[in-house]
C-alpha positions as CSV (number, residue, x, y, z in Angstrom):
1,M,2.0,-42.9,-0.4
2,E,5.0,-44.8,0.9
3,M,7.2,-43.2,-1.7
4,L,5.9,-39.7,-0.8
5,N,6.4,-40.5,2.9
6,S,10.0,-41.6,2.2
7,F,10.7,-38.4,0.2
8,V,9.4,-36.0,2.8
9,G,11.3,-37.9,5.5
10,T,14.5,-37.5,3.5
11,V,13.9,-33.7,3.1
12,N,13.0,-33.5,6.8
13,G,16.3,-35.1,7.7
14,I,18.2,-32.5,5.6
15,V,16.3,-29.3,6.7
16,W,16.3,-30.4,10.4
17,G,19.9,-31.4,10.3
18,P,22.7,-30.0,12.5
19,A,23.0,-26.9,10.3
20,M,19.4,-25.9,11.0
21,L,19.6,-26.5,14.8
22,V,22.8,-24.5,15.0
23,L,21.2,-21.7,12.9
24,I,18.1,-21.5,15.1
25,L,20.0,-21.6,18.4
26,G,22.8,-19.6,17.0
27,V,20.7,-16.7,15.8
28,G,18.8,-16.6,19.1
29,L,22.1,-16.6,21.1
30,F,23.6,-13.9,18.8
31,L,20.5,-11.7,19.3
32,M,20.5,-12.4,23.1
33,I,24.1,-11.4,23.4
34,G,23.7,-8.4,21.2
35,L,20.8,-7.3,23.4
36,K,23.0,-7.9,26.5
37,L,20.5,-10.4,27.9
38,M,17.7,-7.7,27.9
39,P,14.8,-10.1,27.1
40,I,15.6,-12.0,30.3
41,L,16.4,-9.0,32.4
42,K,13.4,-7.0,31.3
43,L,10.8,-9.9,31.6
44,G,9.0,-8.0,34.3
45,T,8.9,-4.9,32.1
46,G,7.2,-6.9,29.4
47,F,4.5,-8.1,31.7
48,K,3.9,-4.5,32.9
49,L,3.6,-3.3,29.3
50,L,1.2,-6.2,28.5
51,Y,-1.1,-5.2,31.3
52,A,-0.9,-1.5,30.3
53,G,-1.6,-2.5,26.7
54,R,-4.9,-4.2,27.2
55,T,-6.9,-1.4,25.4
56,G,-4.4,0.0,22.9
57,T,-6.1,3.4,23.0
58,G,-4.7,6.9,23.4
59,K,-1.5,8.1,21.6
60,D,-0.5,4.6,20.6
61,S,-3.5,4.1,18.4
62,D,-2.0,2.9,15.1
63,G,-3.1,-0.6,14.2
64,E,-6.2,-2.7,14.4
65,I,-5.9,-4.6,17.8
66,S,-4.5,-3.8,21.2
67,P,-1.0,-4.9,22.1
68,F,-2.6,-7.5,24.5
69,Q,-4.8,-8.8,21.7
70,A,-1.8,-9.0,19.3
71,L,0.0,-11.2,21.8
72,M,-3.0,-13.3,22.4
73,T,-3.5,-13.7,18.6
74,A,0.2,-14.8,18.4
75,M,-0.2,-17.1,21.3
76,S,-3.4,-18.5,19.9
77,A,-1.3,-19.8,17.1
78,T,1.6,-21.0,19.3
79,V,-0.3,-22.5,22.3
80,G,-1.7,-25.5,20.4
81,T,-1.1,-29.2,19.9
82,G,2.6,-28.6,20.2
83,N,2.1,-28.0,23.9
84,I,0.3,-31.3,24.4
85,A,1.1,-33.7,21.5
86,G,4.4,-32.0,20.5
87,V,6.0,-32.2,24.0
88,A,4.9,-35.8,24.3
89,T,6.4,-36.7,20.9
90,A,9.7,-35.0,21.8
91,V,9.9,-37.0,25.1
92,F,8.9,-40.2,23.3
93,L,11.5,-39.8,20.6
94,G,14.3,-38.0,22.5
95,G,13.8,-39.1,26.1
96,P,13.3,-36.7,29.1
97,G,16.4,-34.7,28.1
98,A,14.4,-33.3,25.2
99,L,12.5,-31.1,27.6
100,F,15.8,-29.4,28.7
101,W,16.6,-28.5,25.0
102,M,13.1,-27.2,24.6
103,W,13.8,-24.8,27.5
104,C,17.1,-23.7,25.9
105,T,15.3,-23.1,22.6
106,A,12.8,-20.9,24.4
107,L,15.3,-18.9,26.4
108,V,17.2,-17.8,23.3
109,G,13.9,-17.7,21.4
110,M,12.8,-14.8,23.6
111,A,15.4,-12.7,21.9
112,T,14.4,-14.0,18.5
113,K,10.7,-13.2,19.1
114,Y,11.6,-9.8,20.4
115,A,13.6,-8.9,17.3
116,E,10.8,-10.2,15.0
117,A,8.2,-8.0,16.6
118,V,10.4,-4.9,16.7
119,L,11.1,-5.3,12.9
120,A,7.5,-6.1,12.1
121,V,6.2,-2.9,13.7
122,N,9.1,-0.8,12.4
123,Y,8.7,-1.8,8.8
124,R,4.9,-2.5,8.6
125,E,2.7,-1.0,5.8
126,V,-1.0,-0.1,5.4
127,D,-2.9,-2.1,2.7
128,E,-5.7,-1.2,0.4
129,N,-8.3,-2.0,3.2
130,G,-6.6,0.3,5.6
131,N,-5.2,-2.5,7.7
132,H,-1.6,-2.6,9.1
133,V,0.3,-5.5,7.5
134,G,3.8,-6.7,8.4
135,G,6.0,-9.6,9.1
136,P,9.2,-11.1,7.6
137,M,8.2,-10.5,4.0
138,Y,7.7,-6.8,4.7
139,Y,10.8,-6.2,6.9
140,I,12.8,-8.0,4.3
141,K,11.4,-5.9,1.5
142,N,11.5,-2.5,3.3
143,G,14.5,-3.2,5.5
144,L,16.9,-5.0,3.1
145,G,15.9,-3.4,-0.2
146,S,15.0,-4.7,-3.6
147,K,18.0,-7.0,-4.0
148,W,16.6,-9.2,-1.1
149,A,13.0,-9.0,-2.3
150,W,13.2,-12.7,-3.5
151,L,13.8,-13.7,0.1
152,G,10.6,-12.1,1.3
153,T,8.7,-13.7,-1.6
154,L,10.2,-17.1,-0.6
155,F,9.0,-16.6,3.0
156,A,5.5,-15.7,1.9
157,I,5.3,-18.8,-0.3
158,F,6.6,-21.1,2.4
159,G,4.3,-19.4,5.0
160,A,1.2,-19.8,2.8
161,F,1.8,-23.5,2.4
162,A,3.2,-24.2,5.9
163,A,0.1,-22.7,7.4
164,F,-2.0,-25.6,6.1
165,G,0.4,-28.1,7.9
166,I,1.4,-26.2,11.1
167,G,-1.8,-24.3,11.8
168,N,-4.6,-26.3,10.2
169,T,-4.4,-30.0,9.4
170,V,-2.1,-31.0,12.3
171,Q,-4.3,-29.2,14.7
172,A,-7.6,-30.7,13.4
173,N,-6.0,-34.2,13.2
174,S,-4.8,-34.1,16.8
175,V,-8.3,-33.1,18.1
176,A,-10.1,-35.6,16.0
177,D,-7.7,-38.3,17.1
178,V,-8.1,-37.7,20.8
179,L,-11.9,-37.3,20.6
180,Q,-12.2,-40.5,18.7
181,A,-9.9,-42.4,21.2
182,N,-11.7,-41.0,24.3
183,F,-15.3,-40.6,23.2
184,G,-15.7,-42.4,19.9
185,V,-16.5,-39.3,17.9
186,N,-16.1,-39.8,14.2
187,K,-13.2,-37.8,12.8
188,W,-15.2,-36.3,10.0
189,V,-17.8,-35.0,12.5
190,T,-15.0,-33.4,14.5
191,G,-13.5,-31.8,11.4
192,A,-16.8,-30.5,10.2
193,A,-17.6,-28.9,13.6
194,I,-14.2,-27.2,13.8
195,A,-14.6,-25.9,10.2
196,I,-18.0,-24.3,11.0
197,L,-16.7,-22.6,14.1
198,V,-13.5,-21.3,12.4
199,G,-15.5,-20.0,9.5
200,A,-17.7,-18.0,11.8
201,V,-14.7,-16.3,13.3
202,L,-12.8,-15.6,10.1
203,I,-15.7,-13.6,8.6
204,G,-14.8,-10.8,11.1
205,G,-11.1,-10.7,10.1
206,I,-8.3,-9.7,12.4
207,K,-10.5,-7.7,14.8
208,R,-12.7,-10.7,15.5
209,I,-9.7,-13.0,15.7
210,G,-8.2,-10.6,18.2
211,H,-11.3,-10.5,20.4
212,V,-11.8,-14.3,20.4
213,A,-8.1,-14.9,21.1
214,G,-8.1,-12.2,23.9
215,A,-11.0,-14.1,25.6
216,L,-10.0,-17.7,25.0
217,V,-6.2,-17.8,25.3
218,P,-5.9,-16.5,28.9
219,F,-8.8,-18.8,30.0
220,M,-7.4,-21.9,28.4
221,V,-3.8,-21.4,29.5
222,V,-4.8,-20.8,33.2
223,A,-7.2,-23.8,33.2
224,Y,-4.6,-26.1,31.7
225,L,-1.9,-24.9,34.1
226,L,-4.2,-25.4,37.1
227,A,-5.0,-29.0,36.0
228,G,-1.3,-29.6,35.4
229,L,-0.3,-28.2,38.8
230,V,-2.9,-30.4,40.6
231,S,-1.5,-33.4,38.7
232,L,2.1,-32.5,39.8
233,A,1.0,-31.9,43.4
234,L,-0.4,-35.4,43.5
235,N,2.9,-36.7,42.3
236,V,5.1,-34.2,44.2
237,D,7.5,-36.9,45.5
238,A,8.3,-37.9,41.9
239,I,9.2,-34.3,40.7
240,P,12.8,-34.3,41.9
241,H,13.5,-37.6,40.1
242,A,11.7,-36.3,37.0
243,L,13.9,-33.2,37.0
244,G,16.9,-35.4,37.5
245,L,16.0,-37.3,34.4
246,V,15.6,-34.1,32.4
247,F,19.0,-32.8,33.2
248,T,20.8,-36.2,33.1
249,H,19.5,-37.3,29.7
250,A,20.0,-33.9,28.2
251,F,23.7,-34.8,28.1
252,S,23.8,-38.6,28.2
253,P,22.0,-41.3,26.3
254,V,18.9,-42.9,27.7
255,A,18.8,-46.7,27.5
256,A,15.8,-48.7,26.2
257,Q,13.2,-49.4,29.0
258,G,9.6,-50.5,29.0
259,G,8.2,-49.4,25.6
260,F,10.9,-46.8,25.1
261,A,13.4,-47.7,22.4
262,G,16.3,-45.7,23.8
263,A,17.7,-42.4,22.5
264,A,21.1,-40.8,22.0
265,V,21.9,-37.3,23.1
266,W,21.5,-36.1,19.5
267,A,17.9,-37.3,19.6
268,A,17.2,-35.3,22.7
269,I,18.7,-32.2,21.1
270,R,17.1,-32.7,17.7
271,F,13.6,-33.4,18.9
272,G,13.8,-30.9,21.8
273,V,14.7,-28.1,19.5
274,A,12.4,-29.1,16.7
275,R,9.3,-29.5,18.9
276,G,10.3,-26.4,20.9
277,V,10.3,-24.4,17.7
278,F,7.1,-26.1,16.6
279,S,5.5,-25.0,19.8
280,N,6.7,-21.5,20.4
281,E,7.5,-20.6,16.8
282,A,10.4,-18.4,17.7
283,G,12.4,-17.9,14.5
284,L,9.6,-19.1,12.1
285,G,8.5,-15.5,11.4
286,S,4.8,-16.2,12.1
287,A,4.2,-14.2,15.3
288,P,5.4,-10.9,13.9
289,I,2.6,-11.0,11.4
290,A,0.2,-10.6,14.3
291,H,2.3,-8.1,16.2
292,A,2.4,-5.9,13.1
293,A,-1.4,-5.2,13.6
294,A,-0.9,-4.0,17.2
295,Q,-2.0,-0.5,18.2
296,T,1.4,0.9,19.0
297,K,3.8,3.5,17.6
298,D,6.9,2.1,19.4
299,P,8.5,-1.1,18.0
300,V,10.4,-1.9,21.1
301,R,7.3,-1.7,23.4
302,Q,5.6,-4.4,21.2
303,G,8.8,-6.4,21.1
304,L,8.9,-6.5,24.9
305,V,5.3,-7.8,24.9
306,A,5.9,-10.3,22.0
307,M,8.8,-12.1,23.8
308,L,6.4,-13.1,26.6
309,G,4.7,-15.5,24.2
310,T,7.8,-17.7,24.0
311,F,8.2,-17.6,27.8
312,I,4.6,-18.5,28.5
313,D,4.3,-21.1,25.8
314,T,7.4,-23.2,26.5
315,I,8.9,-22.3,29.9
316,I,5.5,-22.5,31.5
317,V,2.9,-24.5,29.5
318,C,5.3,-27.0,27.8
319,S,7.1,-27.6,31.1
320,I,3.8,-28.5,32.8
321,T,3.0,-31.1,30.1
322,G,6.6,-32.5,30.1
323,L,6.8,-32.8,33.9
324,V,3.4,-34.5,34.2
325,I,4.5,-37.1,31.6
326,I,7.9,-37.7,33.1
327,S,6.8,-37.7,36.8
328,T,4.2,-40.3,36.2
329,G,6.8,-42.6,34.6
330,L,4.6,-43.1,31.5
331,W,7.2,-41.5,29.2
332,S,8.7,-45.0,28.7
333,S,5.3,-46.8,28.2
334,G,5.5,-46.8,24.4
335,E,2.6,-44.3,23.9
336,S,3.3,-41.1,21.9
337,G,1.7,-37.8,21.0
338,A,-1.6,-36.7,22.6
339,A,-2.3,-40.2,23.7
340,L,0.8,-40.1,26.0
341,T,-0.2,-36.8,27.5
342,S,-3.8,-38.1,28.0
343,A,-2.5,-41.3,29.7
344,A,-0.3,-39.2,32.0
345,F,-3.2,-37.0,33.1
346,V,-5.5,-40.0,33.6
347,H,-2.9,-41.6,35.7
348,S,-2.7,-38.5,38.0
349,L,-6.4,-37.5,37.7
350,P,-8.4,-40.7,37.3
351,G,-11.8,-40.2,36.0
352,I,-11.3,-36.7,34.7
353,G,-7.7,-36.7,33.2
354,H,-8.9,-37.6,29.6
355,Y,-11.5,-34.8,29.8
356,V,-8.8,-32.3,30.8
357,V,-6.6,-33.2,27.8
358,S,-9.5,-33.5,25.3
359,F,-10.9,-30.1,26.2
360,A,-7.6,-28.4,26.3
361,L,-6.5,-29.9,23.0
362,A,-9.8,-28.9,21.3
363,I,-9.6,-25.3,22.5
364,F,-5.8,-25.0,21.9
365,A,-6.2,-26.4,18.4
366,F,-9.2,-24.2,17.6
367,T,-7.4,-21.0,18.5
368,T,-4.3,-22.1,16.6
369,I,-6.3,-22.7,13.5
370,I,-7.8,-19.1,13.6
371,G,-4.4,-17.6,14.4
372,W,-2.6,-19.3,11.6
373,S,-5.4,-18.5,9.1
374,F,-4.5,-14.9,9.6
375,Y,-0.8,-15.6,9.0
376,G,-1.6,-17.5,5.8
377,E,-3.9,-14.7,4.6
378,R,-1.1,-12.1,5.1
379,C,1.3,-14.2,3.1
380,V,-1.0,-14.6,0.1
381,E,-1.9,-10.9,0.3
382,F,1.8,-10.1,0.0
383,L,2.0,-12.4,-3.0
384,F,-1.2,-11.7,-4.9
385,G,-3.0,-8.7,-3.2
386,I,-6.2,-8.5,-1.1
387,K,-8.2,-10.3,-3.8
388,A,-6.6,-13.6,-2.8
389,I,-7.8,-13.5,0.8
390,L,-11.3,-14.8,0.3
391,P,-10.3,-17.8,-1.9
392,Y,-7.6,-18.6,0.7
393,R,-10.1,-18.6,3.5
394,A,-12.3,-21.0,1.5
395,L,-9.5,-23.4,1.0
396,W,-8.5,-23.0,4.7
397,I,-12.0,-24.1,5.9
398,I,-12.1,-27.0,3.4
399,A,-8.7,-28.3,4.6
400,I,-9.9,-28.7,8.2
401,P,-12.1,-31.8,7.9
402,I,-9.7,-33.3,5.4
403,G,-6.8,-32.9,7.9
404,A,-8.9,-34.3,10.7
405,A,-9.4,-37.6,8.9
406,S,-5.8,-37.9,7.6
407,Q,-2.8,-40.0,8.9
408,L,-1.2,-38.3,11.9
409,D,2.4,-39.4,11.4
410,F,2.6,-38.1,7.8
411,I,1.0,-34.7,8.7
412,W,3.5,-34.2,11.6
413,L,6.4,-35.0,9.2
414,V,5.2,-32.5,6.6
415,A,4.5,-29.8,9.2
416,D,7.9,-30.3,10.7
417,T,9.6,-30.0,7.3
418,L,7.7,-26.9,6.4
419,N,8.7,-25.3,9.8
420,A,12.3,-25.4,8.7
421,M,11.6,-24.2,5.2
422,M,9.8,-21.2,6.5
423,A,12.4,-20.3,9.2
424,L,15.3,-20.0,6.8
425,P,14.5,-16.7,5.1
426,N,13.4,-15.2,8.4
427,L,16.6,-16.2,10.3
428,I,18.7,-14.7,7.5
429,A,16.8,-11.4,7.6
430,L,17.0,-11.3,11.5
431,V,20.8,-11.5,11.3
432,L,21.1,-8.9,8.5
433,L,18.7,-6.5,10.3
434,S,20.1,-7.1,13.8
435,P,21.8,-3.6,13.8
436,V,18.4,-2.0,13.5
437,V,17.0,-4.0,16.4
438,F,20.0,-3.2,18.6
439,G,19.9,0.5,17.6
440,L,16.1,0.9,18.4
441,T,16.5,-1.0,21.7
442,K,19.5,1.2,22.8
443,K,17.6,4.3,21.9
444,Y,14.4,3.2,23.7
445,F,16.1,2.3,27.0
446,A,18.3,5.4,26.9
447,G,15.2,7.5,26.8
448,D,13.6,5.4,29.5
449,K,16.5,6.1,31.8
């Protein structure tokens, strides 16, 4: 096990090296400039379209789920343990400055997520079951042609395997860990319970996933934000100092203090970007798989809705977690992951803080597991056809209790590595197909005027 851990750690250091961070931020910045800052300037338009797209009926009737449900399905996969354990891990390893680099990743990531959804809808197909299917593997195949087909296959392979780390075992493990720590619940019991609930949802396919996500995601995000805002209100005097630490240590090293080992600026950038991508998934190519099923005929409209996922996930939800941790001063306590977030909420909300984190983590992880199951299914369908879906679902459910009882550090390491492996084909495709995104956007807004 030690040898395997060392090998994965070496690979992780390579794929998450300077080149990958430059590629993720660079592609996002390139798209943001090419779109003339449109994702930021049209943020309000995105929210209006989200509200208008709650039903997905009328002339925009292609697809299986409404634009609202498509975003909620995508967010069900992104708003997960990354928002609780991932932010805490970034701050623990990179210091308060890591939160600043998470924000930067999200701002340029809005353009990335917009482009992904535009291409997903523009190049989607209808499968043998009559369902709309899309995502990087399809826009690579249909947009770049046969000579790039290998890149789409590569993405589907990485996506099918990455799903078990990013969207399954990591989620189950984090829930099992926090429930055992706070309430003494056996990890196998937690894993079995999650597996049963997930299995019940997956039987209904994307339509049931969309309905469950549409109901749970708004509720859980609002509830978590309210708890976080109450916590910050109780520590309001510490917020200016916390923000000062975030901006100061984004550009200067942070010395060792308390249980914190100290971190260079590179650590803040590295872990801020890595955990930011892990949380909002901009550039990974996962979210466009959900948006391809939206009931819409206009790629740009869905892109404007899709980019909201990155904004809500990181700029709002992750910021709440990070500021609660930093404002309480517990970021230097030596705790990490979900345990650090839990300790911060308990410090601000004694008696109920651990209940808030445990409940939020359980719901976040559950929705992430059902969202990522859909992503994995679409990847294996692209590779082997619809006959592969049921076997994949069976393996997915079996993996949940196994992941719940596994070692957290190794699972995080594998998931982090697979994140980068999955992003590479997608980022290359986004750059090559950027003229299509820019052209469709220009045409849409010219007509709007």
